[in-house]
N, C-alpha and C positions, 0 to 999 in steps of 0.2 A: 498520439496517445488517446485511445478511445475512452469515453466516459462510461463507467460501470457502476453496478451496485451488487453487493453480496449479501445473501441470506443464509442463515444456518438454522436448521430444525433439529434440536437434540432428540435423542431417543434413549430409552432405558436399555441396559445391557442385554436383557433377555427378550426384548421386544423387536418387532420389525421396524425398519426405518421408513421414512416418508418418501423414499425414492419412487416407488410405484404409484403412490397417491399423487405426487406432483406430475408425473408423466401423464396419468389419466386426466388430471385437471387441465394440463396444457392442451390435450386433444379436445376436451370439452369446451374450453374457453376460446379456442381458435379453430373452429371447425373448417374454415376455408383454407387453412394452412396444411401443407403436406408435411406432417411431423415425422420426417425420416432422419435418422442419425446421419450426420455428415462427417463425423470423425470421432476421435477419442482424445481425452486429455487427462492429466494427472497433476498432482502436487505432492510435495513433502515438506512438512514444517517441523522444526526442532526448536523447542523453547527451553531457555535457560533462565534461572532466577538467581539473584545474588543471595549469598548466605549470611548477609549481615545480621538478619533477624535471629540467626541461630546462636550468635555470640552473646555471652552474658553482659548485661548492661551494668556499668558502674554506678548509674543513677537510676533507681527504680521509678522515680517520679518523672523521668524524661520520656517523652513520647517517642516511640520507635520511628525510625525513618521510613519513608514510603518505599515499598519494594521496587527494585529495578529489574528490568527484563532484557533479554537478548534473544531475538528470534531469527532463525535461518529459514528461508523459504525458497523452494525451487518450483517453477511452473513450466510444464511442457510447452505451453504456447508462448513462452518467452525463453527459449533455450540458450540464448547467447550470453546470459548472465544469471547469477543468483542474487537474492536480496537478503540484506541483513538490516534489521530494525532494532535499535538499542536505545535504552533510556539514557538521557543526558545525566551527568552527575549533578548532585544537588549543589546549589549555589547559595551558601549561607551569606546573609547580609551582615556586614561588619557591625560590631556593637557601636552605638553612638559615642562620640567623644564626651568624656566625663565633664569637660569644660563647657559643653554646649548641651542644650536641651536636657537639663538635669531631670526634669519631671516627665520627659517623654518616655513612652513605653513602646518598644518596637519588637518585631518578631525575632526570635533568636535563631531558629533553624528554617527560615523561609526558603522555599525552593524557587523554581523558575516562575516568571511573572504570570503564567496563565492560571495558577492556583488550582490545577487539576489534582485529582486524587492520586495520580502517579506522575512522576517526572515526565517532561516532554520527550518525544522520541525522535531519533535521527535515522534517516534512511541512507543506506549505502548499497551500491551494486558492485559485484566482483565477477570476473570471468569464472566459468565452471571449473577450470583447472585449479583455481585457488580456493574454491568453495569448501570442499571436503577437508583440505589441509587446515584452513582457518578454524573450522569447527573442531577438529581434533586438537588444535592448539588450546582452545578454551576448555575443552572437556578434560584434558590431561594436565597441561602445564599450569592452567589457571583453575584447577579443580577446587582448591580451598576457597576461592572467591565466587565461583559460578557453579550452580547445581543444575545438571541436566534433568529437567522435570518430566518431559515426555516428548515423543515423536509421533506425529500424525501423518497420515497419507491418504490420498484419493488415488487408488491404484489403477482404476479403469473407468474413468468418467465418460459421459456421453455428451456430444455437442449437437444442438439443433439450431436450425435457422427458422425464426418465427417473425415474418414480416421484416421490419427494420431492426430486429433484435437478434443477437446470437446468444443462445442460452447454453451454459455448461452446468451440468449437475452430476453429482456422484456421492457415494457414501464415504463418510470420513471414518477411517479406522485408526485406532491407536495401536502402534507397534512396540512402543517402549513407555514405561517399564513392564507393562502387561498388555497382552493383546485383547482388545475389545472394540466394539463398534460404538462410535460417539454420536452419530447422527448423519444428516444429509446436508450438503452445502450446494448452493445454487449461485452462479455468477450470471448476471444479466448485462450484456454489453450492447450499448446503443450503436447502430451501424448506419444511421441516417446522416444527413448533412450536418457538418460540424465546423464551426470556426476554429475550434481547438486543433482539429486535424489539418487545418490550413497553415498552421505555423510550421515552417520548414525546420528540419533537423540540421544543426550546425556540425561542421567537421572539426577535427582537433585543431586545425590551423585558424579557426575563427570564422571561416567562410560558410555560406549557407547555400545548399543545393535547392535553388528555387526556380530553376529553368535553364534553358540553353544559353540565355543571355548572361548568366553568372552574376548579375548585379544583386546587391543585398536588398534593394527595395523593389525588386521585380514583382509584378502582381501575381497572385496565386488565385485559383478559381475554386469557389465553393458553391455548389448548387447553381452554377451559371453566373455567379456574381464574382467579379474580380476584386481582390482585396490586396492591399499593400500593408507593410508593417505599420505605417502611419495611420491606417484605418482601424486597427485593432487595439483596444485598451484592456487593461487588466479587469476593469469593471465588466467588459464584454465576456471575459472568461468566467467570472463569478456568476453572471447572469445565465450563461449557457449551462454551467454545472447545475445551478438551481433548477432551470427549466427541464434539463434532462433527468434530474433526480425525480421530478414530478412524473415524468413519463414512465420511468422505471417503477416507481411506486404504484402508478396506475396499472401497469402491466402485472405486477405482483398481486395487487388487490383483486384482479380478476380470477386468481387461483384460489383465493379464500383460505390460505394456509397461514397460521401464525408462525412467526420466526423472529430470530434476532436479525437486526438490519445493520448494515454498514455501508453508507453512501457518502454523505457529506461529513466525513470524519476530519479531525484536525490534520492540517497540512495537505489535504487533497488539492491537487492542482498546482502544488508548489513548483514542481519541475517545469510545468507548462509555462507558468509566469516567468520563471527564470529564463527559459528559452526565448520568450517574447522580448524580454529586456535585452538579451544579447542580440536578437535580430534588429531591434530598434537602434542599438548602439552601432551595429555593423553598418546600418544605413547611414549613420552620421559619420562614419569613418573611424570610430573608436575601436580600440583593441578589445576583442571579445573572447580571446583564447581562454579556455577553461583550465584552471589549475586543479589537476587531479592527484596532487601529491598525497600519498597515503591511502589512495583508493584502489591500488592495484593497477596493473597495466591494461590499457584498453585493448580489447581483442580486435584484430584486423577485420573480422567478419561481424562485428557488432557496430553498426552505424549509429545506433541510438542507445547508449548504455543506461539511460534513465527510462526507457520504455517499460511500461507495466508497473511503475512505482505506485500509482494510485490503487490499482487492484491488489497489489501485494499488501499495501497498508490495510485494505479492507479485509482481506483474508486473515491477516494477522490479528486484527481487532476482534473478529467474531470467533476465532479459534484459540484465543488466549484464555484457556480454562484455568481453574484453580488459582484465581487471582487473590 
């Protein structure tokens, strides 16, 4: 799973977008690179918001609950599955026992422990065949509870190779409820040496494809250095994400364009760390088979159903308008 950063530059409805400006800045900032498009890309995002805030409150003094969101995202560079990102339900803390701590004051409607302005989010991936069906289920069968706020798309984005980076950029167009241009989005993907890329993908049976030997602790090579599962720790993953984020920010800084940024957002790297834990357990002989109950059937042509989860989170974060 490559490490990425996403930037969004909003635009006014009747004004031109920043797409041409960014392209010109790329050419000026990297004059030694042959800035020729190597392909096309696209995305579509559908955002739903709960309708709880539209219901009358029985207690006018009670603070309304934080809004909950559900986002559907498809990316052409991850065609084997779609992404669904939804808010966790609020977790009220039980009232203290009246026989204990009589003078204590505790929160009545506390949510998840991170105390963020919105409830924590949960990522799920599903095969493309189930993607549209599930969206229709929520927009029709669950319409009283979820409101389809908008649909966004990048219909014809451009892909460039710039040194150790792959840059995807394109204009974001709103297609529902009304058609309008929202701005320009840029994904910057690090393509250089990466410990994260060295962690092999596990099969459904819990085995890991790490070489012809088939062993779980077989060395893998990164930039000429052999690594085994015992040589990689979660702290190494955190350090690499932080270091790569600095490289991406330095890259973006050379363009001199102000934008909303999404790089080290909550839960980034979660699936990579989970895969590392399973790899280590497999090396120790423990059962690492992943329980995918409730997440749809894994497609036969999808060797890594969690690939792209980080960049999907980043796109969903910068494109979640009208919060």
